[in-house]
ROVEX-454328 format. One record per residue (C-alpha): residue number from 0; chain; x, y, z. Coordinates in Angstrom, 2 decimals. Layout:
<node num="NUM" chaine="A" east="X" north="Y" up="Z"/>
...
This chain:
<node num="0" chaine="A" east="-3.66" north="35.55" up="60.92"/>
<node num="1" chaine="A" east="-0.66" north="33.86" up="59.50"/>
<node num="2" chaine="A" east="-0.23" north="30.12" up="60.17"/>
<node num="3" chaine="A" east="-0.87" north="28.27" up="62.84"/>
<node num="4" chaine="A" east="-3.91" north="26.39" up="61.62"/>
<node num="5" chaine="A" east="-4.50" north="26.39" up="58.01"/>
<node num="6" chaine="A" east="-3.05" north="23.29" up="56.26"/>
<node num="7" chaine="A" east="-1.97" north="23.58" up="52.03"/>
<node num="8" chaine="A" east="-3.68" north="21.12" up="49.77"/>
<node num="9" chaine="A" east="-0.34" north="19.84" up="48.49"/>
<node num="10" chaine="A" east="-0.34" north="18.42" up="52.13"/>
<node num="11" chaine="A" east="-3.64" north="16.76" up="52.73"/>
<node num="12" chaine="A" east="-4.07" north="12.63" up="53.20"/>
<node num="13" chaine="A" east="-5.36" north="11.00" up="50.09"/>
<node num="14" chaine="A" east="-8.93" north="10.51" up="50.10"/>
<node num="15" chaine="A" east="-10.63" north="7.36" up="50.53"/>
<node num="16" chaine="A" east="-13.45" north="5.64" up="48.78"/>
<node num="17" chaine="A" east="-12.38" north="8.03" up="45.59"/>
<node num="18" chaine="A" east="-12.99" north="5.93" up="41.86"/>
<node num="19" chaine="A" east="-10.99" north="7.22" up="38.97"/>
<node num="20" chaine="A" east="-11.65" north="5.98" up="35.14"/>
<node num="21" chaine="A" east="-9.72" north="5.59" up="32.38"/>
<node num="22" chaine="A" east="-9.82" north="4.77" up="28.99"/>
<node num="23" chaine="A" east="-7.08" north="3.28" up="27.31"/>
<node num="24" chaine="A" east="-5.56" north="4.84" up="23.61"/>
<node num="25" chaine="A" east="-6.84" north="2.15" up="21.48"/>
<node num="26" chaine="A" east="-10.42" north="3.40" up="22.76"/>
<node num="27" chaine="A" east="-9.67" north="6.79" up="22.39"/>
<node num="28" chaine="A" east="-8.85" north="6.33" up="18.62"/>
<node num="29" chaine="A" east="-9.78" north="3.52" up="17.47"/>
<node num="30" chaine="A" east="-8.63" north="4.35" up="13.61"/>
<node num="31" chaine="A" east="-5.51" north="5.55" up="14.48"/>
<node num="32" chaine="A" east="-3.56" north="5.32" up="11.52"/>
<node num="33" chaine="A" east="-5.67" north="3.32" up="8.95"/>
<node num="34" chaine="A" east="-5.91" north="5.33" up="6.11"/>
<node num="35" chaine="A" east="-2.08" north="5.41" up="6.23"/>
<node num="36" chaine="A" east="-1.67" north="1.67" up="6.78"/>
<node num="37" chaine="A" east="-4.53" north="0.41" up="4.28"/>
<node num="38" chaine="A" east="-2.84" north="2.19" up="1.35"/>
<node num="39" chaine="A" east="0.80" north="0.38" up="1.87"/>
<node num="40" chaine="A" east="-0.93" north="-2.97" up="3.28"/>
<node num="41" chaine="A" east="-3.05" north="-3.04" up="-0.05"/>
<node num="42" chaine="A" east="0.67" north="-2.54" up="-1.97"/>
<node num="43" chaine="A" east="2.63" north="-4.82" up="-0.23"/>
<node num="44" chaine="A" east="0.06" north="-7.41" up="-0.64"/>
<node num="45" chaine="A" east="-0.93" north="-6.75" up="-4.21"/>
<node num="46" chaine="A" east="2.79" north="-7.32" up="-4.65"/>
<node num="47" chaine="A" east="2.89" north="-10.63" up="-3.53"/>
<node num="48" chaine="A" east="0.06" north="-11.67" up="-5.34"/>
<node num="49" chaine="A" east="0.69" north="-10.14" up="-8.78"/>
<node num="50" chaine="A" east="2.04" north="-13.40" up="-10.65"/>
<node num="51" chaine="A" east="-1.02" north="-15.33" up="-9.21"/>
<node num="52" chaine="A" east="-3.35" north="-13.31" up="-10.95"/>
<node num="53" chaine="A" east="-1.70" north="-11.05" up="-13.04"/>
<node num="54" chaine="A" east="-0.56" north="-14.46" up="-15.41"/>
<node num="55" chaine="A" east="-4.55" north="-15.59" up="-15.90"/>
<node num="56" chaine="A" east="-5.60" north="-12.11" up="-16.89"/>
<node num="57" chaine="A" east="-2.92" north="-11.48" up="-19.52"/>
<node num="58" chaine="A" east="-3.02" north="-15.47" up="-20.95"/>
<node num="59" chaine="A" east="-7.15" north="-14.74" up="-20.53"/>
<node num="60" chaine="A" east="-6.85" north="-11.45" up="-22.65"/>
<node num="61" chaine="A" east="-4.68" north="-13.20" up="-25.24"/>
<node num="62" chaine="A" east="-6.79" north="-16.14" up="-25.73"/>
<node num="63" chaine="A" east="-9.85" north="-14.11" up="-26.34"/>
<node num="64" chaine="A" east="-8.08" north="-11.72" up="-28.40"/>
<node num="65" chaine="A" east="-6.99" north="-14.69" up="-30.79"/>
<node num="66" chaine="A" east="-10.55" north="-15.88" up="-30.22"/>
<node num="67" chaine="A" east="-11.94" north="-12.51" up="-31.53"/>
<node num="68" chaine="A" east="-9.57" north="-12.09" up="-34.43"/>
<node num="69" chaine="A" east="-10.08" north="-15.50" up="-35.63"/>
<node num="70" chaine="A" east="-14.05" north="-15.41" up="-35.57"/>
<node num="71" chaine="A" east="-13.80" north="-11.76" up="-37.65"/>
<node num="72" chaine="A" east="-11.83" north="-13.86" up="-39.96"/>
<node num="73" chaine="A" east="-13.74" north="-16.63" up="-40.11"/>
<node num="74" chaine="A" east="-16.65" north="-14.69" up="-40.80"/>
<node num="75" chaine="A" east="-14.97" north="-12.20" up="-43.71"/>
<node num="76" chaine="A" east="-15.50" north="-13.14" up="-47.16"/>
<node num="77" chaine="A" east="-12.13" north="-14.71" up="-47.17"/>
<node num="78" chaine="A" east="-12.98" north="-17.16" up="-44.29"/>
<node num="79" chaine="A" east="-16.14" north="-18.31" up="-45.55"/>
<node num="80" chaine="A" east="-14.62" north="-18.58" up="-49.47"/>
<node num="81" chaine="A" east="-11.66" north="-21.07" up="-47.30"/>
<node num="82" chaine="A" east="-13.83" north="-23.00" up="-45.28"/>
<node num="83" chaine="A" east="-16.87" north="-23.32" up="-47.43"/>
<node num="84" chaine="A" east="-16.15" north="-26.95" up="-48.15"/>
<node num="85" chaine="A" east="-15.76" north="-27.99" up="-44.19"/>
<node num="86" chaine="A" east="-19.32" north="-27.78" up="-43.38"/>
């Protein structure tokens, strides 16, 4: 019984015709880190673009505020009395 004709599995020859498949890490976890990256990308992009859209928004707000106040004045009793002769 001991040792003559038995071979261990570690010394077996490599097999021919054996096909192995592997999946890349990008395919295994395609959305890995997206939530973390999205927060910081939004912050970085917003910081770079704030002057391009922030200034026109503030300017538009101030113009609308002025126009609303002017309209309320012109439609008030004092505004009508002051500008009544122009129409």
